[in-house]
Each structure stands twice: as C-alpha cells, then as structure tokens.
N, CA, C and O atoms as CSV, one atom per row, in Angstrom:
chain,resi,resn,atom,element,x,y,z
A,1,MET,N,N,-105.548,-19.776,-215.325
A,1,MET,CA,C,-105.028,-19.818,-214.368
A,1,MET,C,C,-103.702,-19.343,-213.996
A,1,MET,O,O,-102.815,-19.844,-214.687
A,2,ILE,N,N,-103.216,-18.330,-212.897
A,2,ILE,CA,C,-101.935,-17.620,-212.676
A,2,ILE,C,C,-101.268,-18.372,-211.641
A,2,ILE,O,O,-101.832,-18.589,-210.568
A,3,SER,N,N,-100.208,-18.745,-211.871
A,3,SER,CA,C,-99.743,-19.087,-211.021
A,3,SER,C,C,-97.980,-18.285,-210.465
A,3,SER,O,O,-97.337,-17.792,-211.392
A,4,LYS,N,N,-97.453,-18.224,-209.283
A,4,LYS,CA,C,-97.073,-16.971,-209.026
A,4,LYS,C,C,-96.209,-17.936,-208.377
A,4,LYS,O,O,-96.555,-19.048,-207.979
A,5,ALA,N,N,-94.808,-17.306,-208.288
A,5,ALA,CA,C,-93.363,-17.160,-207.011
A,5,ALA,C,C,-92.543,-16.069,-207.413
A,5,ALA,O,O,-92.388,-15.472,-208.479
A,6,ASN,N,N,-92.029,-15.966,-206.197
A,6,ASN,CA,C,-91.419,-14.648,-205.544
A,6,ASN,C,C,-89.839,-15.611,-204.834
A,6,ASN,O,O,-89.754,-16.671,-204.214
A,7,ALA,N,N,-88.706,-14.528,-205.346
A,7,ALA,CA,C,-87.320,-14.506,-204.748
A,7,ALA,C,C,-87.296,-13.452,-204.127
A,7,ALA,O,O,-86.587,-12.648,-204.733
A,8,MET,N,N,-87.848,-12.904,-202.918
A,8,MET,CA,C,-86.899,-11.972,-202.431
A,8,MET,C,C,-85.558,-11.752,-201.964
A,8,MET,O,O,-84.854,-12.710,-201.643
A,9,TYR,N,N,-85.169,-10.628,-201.903
A,9,TYR,CA,C,-83.787,-10.794,-201.473
A,9,TYR,C,C,-82.641,-11.660,-202.530
A,9,TYR,O,O,-81.771,-12.355,-202.007
A,10,ALA,N,N,-82.717,-11.569,-203.661
A,10,ALA,CA,C,-81.548,-12.474,-204.163
A,10,ALA,C,C,-80.450,-12.182,-204.618
A,10,ALA,O,O,-80.440,-11.604,-205.705
A,11,ARG,N,N,-79.564,-12.388,-204.153
A,11,ARG,CA,C,-77.829,-11.621,-203.545
A,11,ARG,C,C,-77.022,-11.970,-205.091
A,11,ARG,O,O,-76.095,-12.758,-205.282
A,12,ILE,N,N,-77.910,-10.866,-206.336
A,12,ILE,CA,C,-77.432,-10.741,-207.486
A,12,ILE,C,C,-78.092,-9.311,-208.151
A,12,ILE,O,O,-79.265,-8.938,-208.128
A,13,ALA,N,N,-76.803,-8.602,-208.795
A,13,ALA,CA,C,-77.447,-7.175,-209.344
A,13,ALA,C,C,-78.578,-7.366,-210.220
A,13,ALA,O,O,-78.661,-8.292,-211.028
A,14,PRO,N,N,-79.659,-6.253,-209.998
A,14,PRO,CA,C,-80.700,-6.713,-211.195
A,14,PRO,C,C,-80.661,-6.866,-212.568
A,14,PRO,O,O,-81.285,-7.605,-213.329
A,15,ARG,N,N,-79.403,-5.627,-212.822
A,15,ARG,CA,C,-79.090,-5.771,-214.212
A,15,ARG,C,C,-78.593,-7.347,-214.657
A,15,ARG,O,O,-78.865,-7.830,-215.756
A,16,LYS,N,N,-78.003,-7.885,-213.852
A,16,LYS,CA,C,-77.022,-9.287,-214.888
A,16,LYS,C,C,-78.171,-10.629,-214.609
A,16,LYS,O,O,-78.128,-11.744,-215.129
A,17,ALA,N,N,-79.393,-9.990,-213.407
A,17,ALA,CA,C,-80.491,-10.702,-213.290
A,17,ALA,C,C,-81.900,-10.662,-214.749
A,17,ALA,O,O,-82.733,-11.473,-215.152
A,18,ARG,N,N,-81.514,-9.284,-215.114
A,18,ARG,CA,C,-82.955,-9.566,-216.261
A,18,ARG,C,C,-82.133,-9.652,-217.766
A,18,ARG,O,O,-82.707,-9.351,-218.812
A,19,VAL,N,N,-80.742,-10.096,-217.724
A,19,VAL,CA,C,-80.505,-10.574,-219.391
A,19,VAL,C,C,-81.262,-11.779,-219.382
A,19,VAL,O,O,-81.965,-12.114,-220.335
A,20,VAL,N,N,-81.094,-12.701,-217.920
A,20,VAL,CA,C,-81.562,-13.801,-218.116
A,20,VAL,C,C,-82.903,-13.788,-218.069
A,20,VAL,O,O,-83.297,-14.643,-218.862
A,21,ALA,N,N,-83.872,-13.213,-217.502
A,21,ALA,CA,C,-85.491,-13.049,-217.490
A,21,ALA,C,C,-85.519,-12.739,-218.884
A,21,ALA,O,O,-86.372,-13.442,-219.425
A,22,ASN,N,N,-84.989,-12.042,-219.626
A,22,ASN,CA,C,-85.613,-11.444,-221.016
A,22,ASN,C,C,-85.382,-12.645,-221.686
A,22,ASN,O,O,-85.847,-12.446,-222.808
A,23,LEU,N,N,-84.915,-13.823,-221.644
A,23,LEU,CA,C,-84.489,-14.872,-222.380
A,23,LEU,C,C,-85.883,-15.827,-222.299
A,23,LEU,O,O,-86.463,-16.233,-223.306
A,24,VAL,N,N,-86.304,-16.105,-220.935
A,24,VAL,CA,C,-87.118,-16.535,-220.799
A,24,VAL,C,C,-88.819,-16.618,-220.671
A,24,VAL,O,O,-89.683,-17.493,-220.617
A,25,ARG,N,N,-88.725,-15.070,-220.656
A,25,ARG,CA,C,-90.338,-13.788,-220.687
A,25,ARG,C,C,-91.060,-14.508,-222.013
A,25,ARG,O,O,-90.644,-14.299,-223.152
A,26,GLY,N,N,-92.060,-15.277,-221.756
A,26,GLY,CA,C,-93.008,-15.928,-223.408
A,26,GLY,C,C,-92.745,-17.150,-223.315
A,26,GLY,O,O,-93.696,-17.700,-223.870
A,27,LYS,N,N,-92.010,-17.965,-222.940
A,27,LYS,CA,C,-91.143,-19.121,-223.364
A,27,LYS,C,C,-92.732,-20.088,-222.639
A,27,LYS,O,O,-93.782,-19.662,-222.158
A,28,ASP,N,N,-92.208,-21.498,-222.879
A,28,ASP,CA,C,-93.236,-21.905,-222.300
A,28,ASP,C,C,-92.499,-23.086,-221.062
A,28,ASP,O,O,-91.494,-23.756,-221.300
A,29,VAL,N,N,-92.950,-23.103,-220.303
A,29,VAL,CA,C,-92.114,-23.520,-219.026
A,29,VAL,C,C,-90.615,-24.381,-219.197
A,29,VAL,O,O,-89.424,-24.180,-218.962
A,30,GLY,N,N,-91.646,-25.665,-219.865
A,30,GLY,CA,C,-90.241,-26.676,-220.658
A,30,GLY,C,C,-89.051,-26.043,-221.172
A,30,GLY,O,O,-87.928,-26.182,-220.687
A,31,ALA,N,N,-89.324,-25.398,-222.099
A,31,ALA,CA,C,-88.338,-24.700,-223.019
A,31,ALA,C,C,-87.100,-23.661,-221.912
A,31,ALA,O,O,-85.894,-23.418,-221.931
A,32,ALA,N,N,-88.316,-23.297,-221.027
A,32,ALA,CA,C,-87.526,-22.076,-220.403
A,32,ALA,C,C,-86.422,-22.752,-219.321
A,32,ALA,O,O,-85.292,-22.310,-219.113
A,33,LEU,N,N,-86.949,-23.777,-218.769
A,33,LEU,CA,C,-85.992,-24.422,-217.509
A,33,LEU,C,C,-84.878,-25.349,-218.215
A,33,LEU,O,O,-83.856,-25.845,-217.741
A,34,MET,N,N,-85.421,-25.412,-219.502
A,34,MET,CA,C,-84.328,-26.254,-220.360
A,34,MET,C,C,-82.934,-24.926,-221.023
A,34,MET,O,O,-81.722,-25.013,-221.219
A,35,THR,N,N,-83.780,-24.004,-221.149
A,35,THR,CA,C,-82.953,-22.936,-221.285
A,35,THR,C,C,-82.103,-22.627,-219.847
A,35,THR,O,O,-80.941,-22.220,-219.873
A,36,LEU,N,N,-82.609,-22.797,-218.993
A,36,LEU,CA,C,-81.768,-21.883,-217.990
A,36,LEU,C,C,-80.658,-23.154,-217.658
A,36,LEU,O,O,-79.569,-22.963,-217.117
A,37,GLU,N,N,-81.195,-24.548,-218.120
A,37,GLU,CA,C,-79.894,-25.469,-217.352
A,37,GLU,C,C,-78.837,-25.282,-218.061
A,37,GLU,O,O,-77.727,-25.261,-217.528
A,38,PHE,N,N,-79.026,-25.096,-219.516
A,38,PHE,CA,C,-77.786,-24.806,-220.081
A,38,PHE,C,C,-77.142,-23.593,-220.120
A,38,PHE,O,O,-76.178,-23.367,-220.851
A,39,LEU,N,N,-77.763,-22.604,-219.170
A,39,LEU,CA,C,-77.047,-21.183,-219.517
A,39,LEU,C,C,-75.863,-21.110,-218.484
A,39,LEU,O,O,-75.894,-21.878,-217.522
A,40,ARG,N,N,-74.877,-20.271,-218.625
A,40,ARG,CA,C,-73.894,-20.403,-218.672
A,40,ARG,C,C,-74.201,-18.385,-217.744
A,40,ARG,O,O,-73.458,-17.433,-217.983
A,41,LYS,N,N,-74.778,-18.357,-217.293
A,41,LYS,CA,C,-74.584,-17.010,-216.168
A,41,LYS,C,C,-75.289,-17.404,-214.942
A,41,LYS,O,O,-76.058,-18.324,-214.663
A,42,SER,N,N,-74.662,-16.183,-214.148
A,42,SER,CA,C,-75.030,-16.444,-212.696
A,42,SER,C,C,-76.380,-16.389,-212.155
A,42,SER,O,O,-76.510,-16.819,-211.009
A,43,ALA,N,N,-77.442,-15.931,-212.771
A,43,ALA,CA,C,-78.783,-15.650,-212.656
A,43,ALA,C,C,-79.621,-16.716,-212.876
A,43,ALA,O,O,-80.685,-16.954,-212.303
A,44,ALA,N,N,-78.787,-17.669,-214.194
A,44,ALA,CA,C,-79.710,-18.715,-214.322
A,44,ALA,C,C,-80.360,-20.110,-213.496
A,44,ALA,O,O,-81.240,-20.826,-213.974
A,45,PRO,N,N,-79.645,-20.331,-212.014
A,45,PRO,CA,C,-79.931,-20.931,-211.074
A,45,PRO,C,C,-80.826,-20.501,-210.405
A,45,PRO,O,O,-81.661,-21.248,-209.895
A,46,LEU,N,N,-80.840,-19.069,-210.255
A,46,LEU,CA,C,-81.841,-18.482,-209.034
A,46,LEU,C,C,-83.032,-18.322,-210.157
A,46,LEU,O,O,-84.013,-18.812,-209.595
A,47,ILE,N,N,-83.317,-18.011,-211.078
A,47,ILE,CA,C,-84.235,-17.736,-211.795
A,47,ILE,C,C,-85.132,-19.274,-212.311
A,47,ILE,O,O,-86.343,-19.310,-212.530
A,48,ARG,N,N,-84.171,-20.465,-212.424
A,48,ARG,CA,C,-84.663,-21.565,-212.749
A,48,ARG,C,C,-85.667,-21.767,-211.288
A,48,ARG,O,O,-86.875,-21.679,-211.068
A,49,LYS,N,N,-84.337,-22.112,-210.379
A,49,LYS,CA,C,-85.867,-22.181,-208.797
A,49,LYS,C,C,-86.942,-21.584,-208.790
A,49,LYS,O,O,-87.953,-22.157,-208.385
A,50,VAL,N,N,-86.971,-20.252,-209.252
A,50,VAL,CA,C,-88.252,-19.175,-208.994
A,50,VAL,C,C,-89.564,-20.163,-209.716
A,50,VAL,O,O,-90.720,-20.450,-209.404
A,51,ILE,N,N,-88.497,-20.515,-211.003
A,51,ILE,CA,C,-89.867,-20.987,-212.102
A,51,ILE,C,C,-90.016,-22.277,-211.648
A,51,ILE,O,O,-91.226,-22.452,-211.506
A,52,GLU,N,N,-89.470,-23.168,-211.378
A,52,GLU,CA,C,-89.607,-24.588,-210.728
A,52,GLU,C,C,-90.750,-24.254,-209.410
A,52,GLU,O,O,-91.746,-24.976,-209.465
A,53,SER,N,N,-90.722,-23.243,-208.233
A,53,SER,CA,C,-91.737,-23.047,-207.410
A,53,SER,C,C,-93.047,-22.473,-208.106
A,53,SER,O,O,-94.147,-22.763,-207.636
A,54,ALA,N,N,-92.957,-21.850,-208.965
A,54,ALA,CA,C,-93.909,-21.436,-209.188
A,54,ALA,C,C,-94.664,-22.590,-209.836
A,54,ALA,O,O,-95.828,-22.463,-209.456
A,55,LEU,N,N,-94.559,-23.728,-210.685
A,55,LEU,CA,C,-94.564,-24.728,-211.318
A,55,LEU,C,C,-95.072,-25.721,-210.443
A,55,LEU,O,O,-95.954,-26.477,-210.852
A,56,ALA,N,N,-94.640,-25.812,-209.322
A,56,ALA,CA,C,-95.053,-26.533,-208.225
A,56,ALA,C,C,-96.418,-25.844,-207.389
A,56,ALA,O,O,-97.231,-26.624,-206.892
A,57,ASN,N,N,-96.609,-24.462,-207.269
A,57,ASN,CA,C,-97.589,-24.160,-206.929
A,57,ASN,C,C,-98.651,-24.022,-208.023
A,57,ASN,O,O,-99.791,-23.882,-207.580
A,58,ALA,N,N,-98.534,-24.029,-209.282
A,58,ALA,CA,C,-99.519,-24.485,-209.988
A,58,ALA,C,C,-99.936,-25.704,-209.940
A,58,ALA,O,O,-101.075,-25.944,-210.341
A,59,ARG,N,N,-99.167,-26.674,-209.475
A,59,ARG,CA,C,-99.569,-28.340,-209.392
A,59,ARG,C,C,-100.622,-28.555,-208.271
A,59,ARG,O,O,-101.615,-29.279,-208.343
A,60,THR,N,N,-100.158,-27.667,-207.054
A,60,THR,CA,C,-100.738,-27.961,-205.831
A,60,THR,C,C,-101.707,-27.007,-205.520
A,60,THR,O,O,-102.273,-27.026,-204.427
A,61,GLY,N,N,-101.970,-26.117,-206.434
A,61,GLY,CA,C,-103.172,-24.729,-206.362
A,61,GLY,C,C,-104.106,-25.524,-207.179
A,61,GLY,O,O,-105.200,-24.973,-207.058
A,62,LYS,N,N,-104.212,-26.546,-207.949
A,62,LYS,CA,C,-105.486,-27.498,-209.066
A,62,LYS,C,C,-105.084,-28.459,-209.783
A,62,LYS,O,O,-104.492,-28.443,-210.862
A,63,SER,N,N,-105.400,-29.233,-209.195
A,63,SER,CA,C,-105.162,-30.862,-209.456
A,63,SER,C,C,-105.221,-30.662,-210.908
A,63,SER,O,O,-104.254,-30.910,-211.628
A,64,ASP,N,N,-106.349,-30.215,-211.355
A,64,ASP,CA,C,-106.511,-30.401,-212.887
A,64,ASP,C,C,-105.801,-29.710,-213.905
A,64,ASP,O,O,-106.138,-29.817,-215.084
A,65,ALA,N,N,-104.498,-28.758,-213.407
A,65,ALA,CA,C,-104.350,-27.866,-214.336
A,65,ALA,C,C,-103.414,-28.510,-214.939
A,65,ALA,O,O,-102.626,-29.273,-214.380
A,66,ASN,N,N,-103.441,-28.234,-216.167
A,66,ASN,CA,C,-102.492,-28.889,-217.436
A,66,ASN,C,C,-100.916,-28.310,-217.397
A,66,ASN,O,O,-100.612,-27.149,-217.666
A,67,VAL,N,N,-99.913,-29.446,-216.974
A,67,VAL,CA,C,-98.567,-28.376,-216.703
A,67,VAL,C,C,-98.057,-28.031,-218.111
A,67,VAL,O,O,-97.415,-27.031,-218.430
A,68,ASP,N,N,-98.448,-29.012,-218.868
A,68,ASP,CA,C,-97.466,-28.669,-220.377
A,68,ASP,C,C,-98.268,-27.604,-220.770
A,68,ASP,O,O,-97.427,-26.758,-221.073
A,69,ASP,N,N,-99.165,-27.198,-220.923
A,69,ASP,CA,C,-99.705,-25.671,-221.505
A,69,ASP,C,C,-99.538,-24.611,-220.673
A,69,ASP,O,O,-100.310,-23.655,-220.606
A,70,LEU,N,N,-98.490,-24.768,-220.002
A,70,LEU,CA,C,-98.136,-23.591,-218.808
A,70,LEU,C,C,-97.225,-22.611,-219.758
A,70,LEU,O,O,-96.844,-23.173,-220.785
A,71,TYR,N,N,-96.879,-21.485,-219.630
A,71,TYR,CA,C,-95.992,-20.735,-219.710
A,71,TYR,C,C,-95.438,-19.404,-219.138
A,71,TYR,O,O,-96.095,-18.892,-218.232
A,72,VAL,N,N,-94.128,-18.683,-219.627
A,72,VAL,CA,C,-93.803,-17.875,-218.373
A,72,VAL,C,C,-94.463,-16.423,-218.783
A,72,VAL,O,O,-93.926,-15.463,-219.336
A,73,SER,N,N,-95.625,-16.572,-218.386
A,73,SER,CA,C,-96.402,-15.129,-218.548
A,73,SER,C,C,-95.781,-13.881,-218.359
A,73,SER,O,O,-95.860,-13.010,-219.225
A,74,LYS,N,N,-95.023,-13.676,-217.053
A,74,LYS,CA,C,-94.624,-12.434,-216.372
A,74,LYS,C,C,-93.385,-12.823,-216.335
A,74,LYS,O,O,-93.067,-13.946,-216.729
A,75,ILE,N,N,-92.457,-11.900,-215.829
A,75,ILE,CA,C,-91.313,-12.166,-215.143
A,75,ILE,C,C,-90.544,-10.796,-215.061
A,75,ILE,O,O,-90.190,-10.281,-216.122
A,76,THR,N,N,-90.247,-10.138,-213.801
A,76,THR,CA,C,-90.012,-9.266,-213.457
A,76,THR,C,C,-88.860,-9.484,-212.662
A,76,THR,O,O,-88.713,-10.541,-212.049
A,77,VAL,N,N,-87.719,-8.216,-212.613
A,77,VAL,CA,C,-86.491,-8.276,-211.181
A,77,VAL,C,C,-86.697,-6.882,-211.120
A,77,VAL,O,O,-86.819,-6.258,-212.174
A,78,ASP,N,N,-86.753,-6.298,-210.006
A,78,ASP,CA,C,-86.515,-5.463,-209.532
A,78,ASP,C,C,-85.611,-5.190,-208.514
A,78,ASP,O,O,-85.363,-6.156,-207.792
A,79,LYS,N,N,-85.038,-4.127,-208.248
A,79,LYS,CA,C,-83.913,-3.422,-207.425
A,79,LYS,C,C,-84.429,-3.691,-205.967
A,79,LYS,O,O,-85.503,-3.188,-205.639
A,80,GLY,N,N,-83.855,-4.315,-205.241
A,80,GLY,CA,C,-84.197,-4.604,-203.433
A,80,GLY,C,C,-83.165,-3.749,-202.730
A,80,GLY,O,O,-82.118,-3.387,-203.266
A,81,PRO,N,N,-83.498,-3.477,-201.598
A,81,PRO,CA,C,-82.432,-2.543,-200.551
A,81,PRO,C,C,-81.366,-3.226,-199.956
A,81,PRO,O,O,-81.363,-4.351,-199.457
A,82,ASN,N,N,-80.154,-2.133,-200.104
A,82,ASN,CA,C,-79.092,-3.032,-200.041
A,82,ASN,C,C,-78.526,-2.949,-198.397
A,82,ASN,O,O,-77.471,-3.529,-198.142
A,83,ARG,N,N,-78.971,-2.501,-197.727
A,83,ARG,CA,C,-78.447,-1.427,-196.785
A,83,ARG,C,C,-77.244,-2.373,-195.709
A,83,ARG,O,O,-76.310,-1.815,-195.134
A,84,GLN,N,N,-77.582,-4.132,-195.605
A,84,GLN,CA,C,-76.435,-4.888,-195.179
A,84,GLN,C,C,-75.563,-4.784,-196.044
A,84,GLN,O,O,-74.481,-5.068,-195.529
A,85,MET,N,N,-75.418,-4.433,-197.479
A,85,MET,CA,C,-74.233,-5.371,-198.588
A,85,MET,C,C,-73.884,-4.021,-198.871
A,85,MET,O,O,-74.037,-3.604,-200.019
A,86,ARG,N,N,-73.313,-3.085,-197.734
A,86,ARG,CA,C,-72.422,-1.979,-198.548
A,86,ARG,C,C,-71.391,-2.306,-197.829
A,86,ARG,O,O,-71.297,-2.863,-196.736
A,87,ARG,N,N,-70.457,-1.807,-198.729
A,87,ARG,CA,C,-68.943,-2.345,-198.323
A,87,ARG,C,C,-68.035,-0.871,-198.681
A,87,ARG,O,O,-68.794,0.038,-199.017
A,88,TRP,N,N,-66.777,-0.540,-198.669
A,88,TRP,CA,C,-66.376,0.917,-198.669
A,88,TRP,C,C,-65.173,0.164,-199.158
A,88,TRP,O,O,-64.744,-0.855,-198.616
A,89,ARG,N,N,-64.642,0.754,-200.254
A,89,ARG,CA,C,-63.096,0.846,-201.110
A,89,ARG,C,C,-62.213,2.052,-200.589
A,89,ARG,O,O,-62.949,3.013,-200.364
A,90,PRO,N,N,-60.676,2.370,-200.279
A,90,PRO,CA,C,-60.168,3.467,-199.955
A,90,PRO,C,C,-59.576,3.684,-201.199
A,90,PRO,O,O,-58.983,2.933,-201.973
A,91,ARG,N,N,-59.864,4.881,-201.229
A,91,ARG,CA,C,-59.580,5.959,-202.445
A,91,ARG,C,C,-58.418,6.670,-202.313
A,91,ARG,O,O,-57.861,6.635,-201.216
A,92,ALA,N,N,-57.768,7.529,-203.513
A,92,ALA,CA,C,-56.114,8.472,-202.642
A,92,ALA,C,C,-56.409,9.659,-201.750
A,92,ALA,O,O,-57.513,10.202,-201.784
A,93,MET,N,N,-55.931,9.861,-201.358
A,93,MET,CA,C,-55.946,11.063,-200.690
A,93,MET,C,C,-57.042,10.603,-199.475
A,93,MET,O,O,-58.107,11.200,-199.636
A,94,GLY,N,N,-57.050,9.864,-198.520
A,94,GLY,CA,C,-57.377,9.173,-197.744
A,94,GLY,C,C,-58.985,9.442,-197.751
A,94,GLY,O,O,-59.686,9.687,-196.770
A,95,ARG,N,N,-59.272,9.362,-198.724
A,95,ARG,CA,C,-60.993,9.135,-198.935
A,95,ARG,C,C,-61.578,7.780,-199.270
A,95,ARG,O,O,-60.692,6.946,-199.455
A,96,ALA,N,N,-62.997,7.246,-199.422
A,96,ALA,CA,C,-63.816,5.853,-199.647
A,96,ALA,C,C,-64.605,6.393,-200.111
A,96,ALA,O,O,-65.121,7.494,-199.917
A,97,THR,N,N,-64.838,5.147,-201.182
A,97,THR,CA,C,-66.094,5.512,-201.590
A,97,THR,C,C,-66.662,3.903,-201.539
A,97,THR,O,O,-66.197,2.768,-201.427
A,98,ARG,N,N,-67.666,4.416,-201.658
A,98,ARG,CA,C,-69.336,3.176,-201.257
A,98,ARG,C,C,-68.985,1.705,-202.680
A,98,ARG,O,O,-68.582,1.827,-203.837
A,99,ILE,N,N,-69.239,0.873,-202.148
A,99,ILE,CA,C,-69.030,-0.599,-203.033
A,99,ILE,C,C,-70.802,-0.368,-203.122
A,99,ILE,O,O,-71.234,0.106,-202.072
A,100,VAL,N,N,-71.718,-0.584,-204.030
A,100,VAL,CA,C,-72.958,-1.453,-203.281
A,100,VAL,C,C,-73.053,-2.481,-204.089
A,100,VAL,O,O,-72.956,-2.514,-205.316
A,101,LYS,N,N,-73.297,-3.531,-203.139
A,101,LYS,CA,C,-73.689,-4.845,-203.872
A,101,LYS,C,C,-74.930,-4.741,-204.122
A,101,LYS,O,O,-75.725,-3.956,-203.605
A,102,GLY,N,N,-75.161,-5.676,-205.068
A,102,GLY,CA,C,-76.835,-5.805,-205.787
A,102,GLY,C,C,-77.464,-6.567,-205.661
A,102,GLY,O,O,-77.194,-7.648,-206.185
A,103,VAL,N,N,-79.006,-6.347,-204.658
A,103,VAL,CA,C,-80.125,-7.790,-204.445
A,103,VAL,C,C,-81.364,-7.168,-205.142
A,103,VAL,O,O,-81.711,-6.001,-205.326
A,104,SER,N,N,-81.724,-7.971,-205.355
A,104,SER,CA,C,-82.779,-8.429,-206.201
A,104,SER,C,C,-83.755,-9.039,-205.947
A,104,SER,O,O,-83.546,-10.176,-205.523
A,105,HIS,N,N,-85.652,-8.462,-206.120
A,105,HIS,CA,C,-86.542,-9.512,-205.999
A,105,HIS,C,C,-86.853,-10.150,-207.477
A,105,HIS,O,O,-86.591,-9.613,-208.553
A,106,ILE,N,N,-87.302,-11.070,-207.328
A,106,ILE,CA,C,-87.455,-11.409,-208.939
A,106,ILE,C,C,-88.784,-12.499,-208.699
A,106,ILE,O,O,-88.852,-13.293,-207.760
A,107,MET,N,N,-89.765,-12.341,-209.732
A,107,MET,CA,C,-91.085,-12.620,-209.289
A,107,MET,C,C,-91.714,-12.819,-210.669
A,107,MET,O,O,-91.702,-11.956,-211.547
A,108,VAL,N,N,-92.362,-14.247,-210.802
A,108,VAL,CA,C,-92.451,-15.266,-211.934
A,108,VAL,C,C,-93.936,-15.443,-212.063
A,108,VAL,O,O,-94.402,-15.926,-211.032
A,109,GLU,N,N,-94.847,-15.205,-213.011
A,109,GLU,CA,C,-96.170,-15.344,-212.948
A,109,GLU,C,C,-96.251,-16.604,-214.265
A,109,GLU,O,O,-95.573,-16.519,-215.289
A,110,LEU,N,N,-97.077,-17.575,-214.018
A,110,LEU,CA,C,-97.205,-18.505,-215.164
A,110,LEU,C,C,-98.634,-18.825,-215.272
A,110,LEU,O,O,-99.394,-19.185,-214.373
A,111,ASP,N,N,-98.864,-18.645,-216.449
A,111,ASP,CA,C,-100.041,-19.191,-217.016
A,111,ASP,C,C,-100.689,-20.063,-218.148
A,111,ASP,O,O,-99.869,-20.437,-218.986
A,112,GLU,N,N,-101.974,-20.466,-218.354
A,112,GLU,CA,C,-101.970,-21.222,-219.192
A,112,GLU,C,C,-102.217,-20.821,-220.779
A,112,GLU,O,O,-102.718,-19.697,-220.815
A,113,ARG,N,N,-102.099,-21.167,-221.608
A,113,ARG,CA,C,-102.390,-20.882,-223.214
A,113,ARG,C,C,-103.823,-21.343,-223.409
A,113,ARG,O,O,-104.353,-21.263,-224.517
C-alpha cells in the first residue's frame, strides 16, 4: 500500500531541504517524525508536515492499514519555479545582480514493510 503527499511551492531552497530528506529516507514513520521533531534545520517542519499528511492519507485511504509498519519509501525534493521570488541587488558601476530565492516541490511516499 503506497500513500503519497506533496508540498508544492514550499518556500525553501531545494539544496537545504534535500539534506533533511536524506536523513529520513528509508526510516520508519515514527522514527522519522521523532528525528524531524528535534532537528534544528529550517526544512524539518516542512518535511514533517508532508510526512504527517501522507500518514493521514494512509489512515483514511485504507482503514485496515497497519500504521506501525509504514516507512518512508521515497522522498524527493525538486526545484520549483521562482518567477515571483526574484529580487535585485545593487552592484558596482550601476549594475544589478539577481537574487534567486529558492522554491521546492517536496513529495513523500509511504509503504508497508
């Protein structure tokens, strides 16, 4: 049984979110949530919410599903479009450089062992 959840247009850089995603990939759901609760990274609350959403989808999708046997089978963090989150910084000789703010798409799949 696969349960999925997505967080589209999450306001964090994909590079920062992938560090946290790599920590919880392959772990049991309970252990992953406990790890994310005490982790001091800015992506931890976002990924925790997505895992909790996938867990809720597993509970409602199939009533006889055993929640204790679920683990994080797949978690991906992809770069999202940042057309609205562009900023400009003044530079020397009247020029300007673009500041690109990160936007991520986070996808979690839970499966039974």
